N, C-alpha and C positions, 0 to 999 in steps of 0.2 A: 402758323406764324409769320407774318409778313416780314422780308427783308428791308432792312432800312433802306431808304433812298441815299443813295451814292456812294454806299458802303462797294467793296471791291467785286462781291458775289453779285450784287443790284447791275452793275456795270456789264459785267461779264454777261448775264442775261439779256440784256439791252442789245450789247453787241452781236449777242447769237440771232436775235430779233431783226436786227439790222441787217444782217447780212443775209437773212433768210428773204427780207423784203426786198432787197435790191441787187441781190447777185445775179438773177435773170435780165436784168439791165444791163449790168456793166458787161457780161458776156457778150451782149451787141456790139462792145470795142472790140472783144479778141479776148484770150485767156491770161491776158496780163493787166492786173487789176491795180493801175499806178496812174496817179493823175498826171504826173508829169514825164516826158521823154527824155531821159539822159540820153546827152551825145557827146563825146570829145574829137579829139582831132581824126580819129579812125575810124568814128562814127556817125556822120554827118548827117542822117538820113530823119525824118520825121515819121517812123512806125516803131509799133514797141519791139521787131524784129531790132530794130537798132538801139532802142533802151537798153534789153537783154544782152546785145552784145556786147554794149559797154560796161554792164555791169558782171560778166562774166570775165571781161577783161582787169578792170580795175580792183575786183574783190580778189585777183590771184587765183584763180580756179586753175587747179591741174590734175593731168592724166594719176587716177589712181584715189584722187582724194575721197573722203569720205564727207560729206555737207549736209548740214541742217538750214533749211529755208522754215525760219519760224514765222508763222502767220502766214502760211502759204499761199490763202486762197486757193484758186482751185488749179495750182501748181503749174503755171505757164510759164515762170522763169526758170522754175526748177526744170521741167521738162525740154526747155532749150537748152539750159547747161546740158543737161545729160546727152541730149542728142549732138551737140558739137563739141565736147570734149571725152576723147577718148577714157573709158572706164572710171568715168567719174560716177560715183554713186550719191542720190543725192534724196533725205528723209525729209519729208514736207509736213509741218503741223499747221492745222487750223482749227477757231474755237470752233467753227461751223460745221454741225455735221451734213449740212447738206451739201456745202463745198467740199468735202471730203467725198462724199460719194460722187459727186461730178467729175471730182478730179480722177478717183480711181477708173470712170467710165474711158475718160479722156486719154488717160494713160496706157489703157489695154490697146490702144491701137498703134499704138509707136514702137519701133524698132526697139527705141531705148527705155520700154518700159519695164522692163526686168529691173533696171538699175535706176528706178524711182520711186519712191513707197510713201504714200500719203496716210495720213491717219487723222482722226479728230480728237483735239485735246487742248489742253491749256499750256502755254509755253511758259508759265511758272513753274509748273510742275511737271518738267518730261519725263516721258517714258523709257527713256534711254540709259545705258551703263555708264558708268564714270569714263570719261577720257575718250569718247566713241569718236568724237568728230573733228577735222582738220579747220573747217571752216563753220562759221554762224552767220547767214545771212538775214539780215531785216529790211527788207524791199517796202518801204510805206509802212511798216506794222509796229515796229518799236512803239512807236508814239499813239499807241492804243493801250499801252501799257500804264496802268495807275499805282504799280508797284517797280518800280525801275531796280531799285536794289536788290528786291527779291529776282527780279527778273535775271540781271546780271551774275547774281550769284549762281542761278542753275545753269546759266551758260558755262560758267568757268566748270562748273562741276563736269559738262561731259564733252568740254573741248581738252583736247589734247593738249602737253606742255607745249607753248609756243603756238597755239593756235591763236584764229584771228577772227575778230568781229567786224563783219562790213556791214553800214548803216547807210540807207538811203530815204532820206525823210522829210517831211513838212513839218517845220519848227516855227515857232510861236517867234516873232522879231524880239532882241533882248532890249532892255533897257524901259524908260517911262513910257508908258502909251497914254495917248489922249482918251477922253470919254469914248468917241467915237469909235476910236480902236478896241477900246475895251469890250464893248457894245457887240462889235463884229466879231471878234474871237470867241466869246462866249456864245454867240450863234452857232457859230462854226462847230464848236465843241460840241453843243448839244445835237446839232444836227447829225453830225458823224460819229458821234460819240467814243470821243477820245480827247485825252488831255491838252494834247499837242505842246508840250513843254518847249520851253528855249534849249537850242543845242546845249548851252552851257550845264543845265541841269542834269542832260544827257551824259556829257561825258564826266559830268562830277559822280553820276551814280557809276559808271563804268570804274574812275579809278579809286573809288571806295572799296569796292569789291575785287579786286584784283588783277585789273588791267592797265595797261600803259598805253596812253591814246597817244597813238603816230600821227595822226592828222585830222583835222575837222575842218570842213572848207565850206565854204558857202558855194553853192554852183549854180545860182539862178542864172548866168551867162550862159550855162550849158543845158537849160532847161528849155524843152517846146512845151508848153501847155496849151490844151487844147478844148477852152471851154464849151463844150458841145452835148455836156449830161441832160440837159434839156431838151435836145433833139429825140433823145431817147425816150425820153419820159420817166426820166429817174425821179424814182419820191425823195420826198425832202430836197430837192436840187433849189438854191436859192442863189441871185446873183449877189456878188458883193464888191462893195464901191471902196473900201477901204480897209482890207484884210491885214494885218500885221503880221504876216509869216513869209517865210521863205524856205527852198530847197537845200538841205545841206549833206553832206558827205561825211561821215565817221568813219577812221579804221581804228580799231585796237586791238591790242595784243594780251595774250594771256601771260601775266607774270607771277602769279602765287600759285601754289600747291595747292 
């Protein structure tokens, strides 16, 4: 039986296909698969190390924590965190078996390799016990979910009391879009196989599933975007002239048992 086009399972299969098609091209940028380099006052450079340093700081990663990197790609940010935060334990999950295989090979060469663990799986159905994690990171990955309430319910299950969710992502601009903007965002969603919701939709899903959103910021002034994908021959790459998106950061705390 052929899966209905547009169903959750169909999209997951499309996302696995997308990452198998593009991962080797993204690796030409390095092991951090993010479109925008996030920097604050203490990290004013334009490298992915600067991006990862900013995320470690702003997500509140601390010695001894156990962290979930949900939608981890090949594990670049998680490995950076494990190498720079003593006794930090990171568990990454990616929908792509190919990415998980590459990540394990990369991690094996790191002195922190024993504290970071990558596996293939669906972050809507996590293979971890209840209340295992202190933090859950979504680094340009939550926007791939077509079932946000299901996703954050599952995240709430594996977070300890007062555990935090940290999200850095690309969001659709809120408000009424022009016809041209709708065409652009529709093309963007189809190329990158993700729904790209408005930030308000994601914060509402968090609040519905037992989280208190403590911060939801437009971080466009803190993002350096380098549109060089075409220089690396990335499949599906398109130039967008009027794309209604922005980068945002969400922090939420688990409040329900």
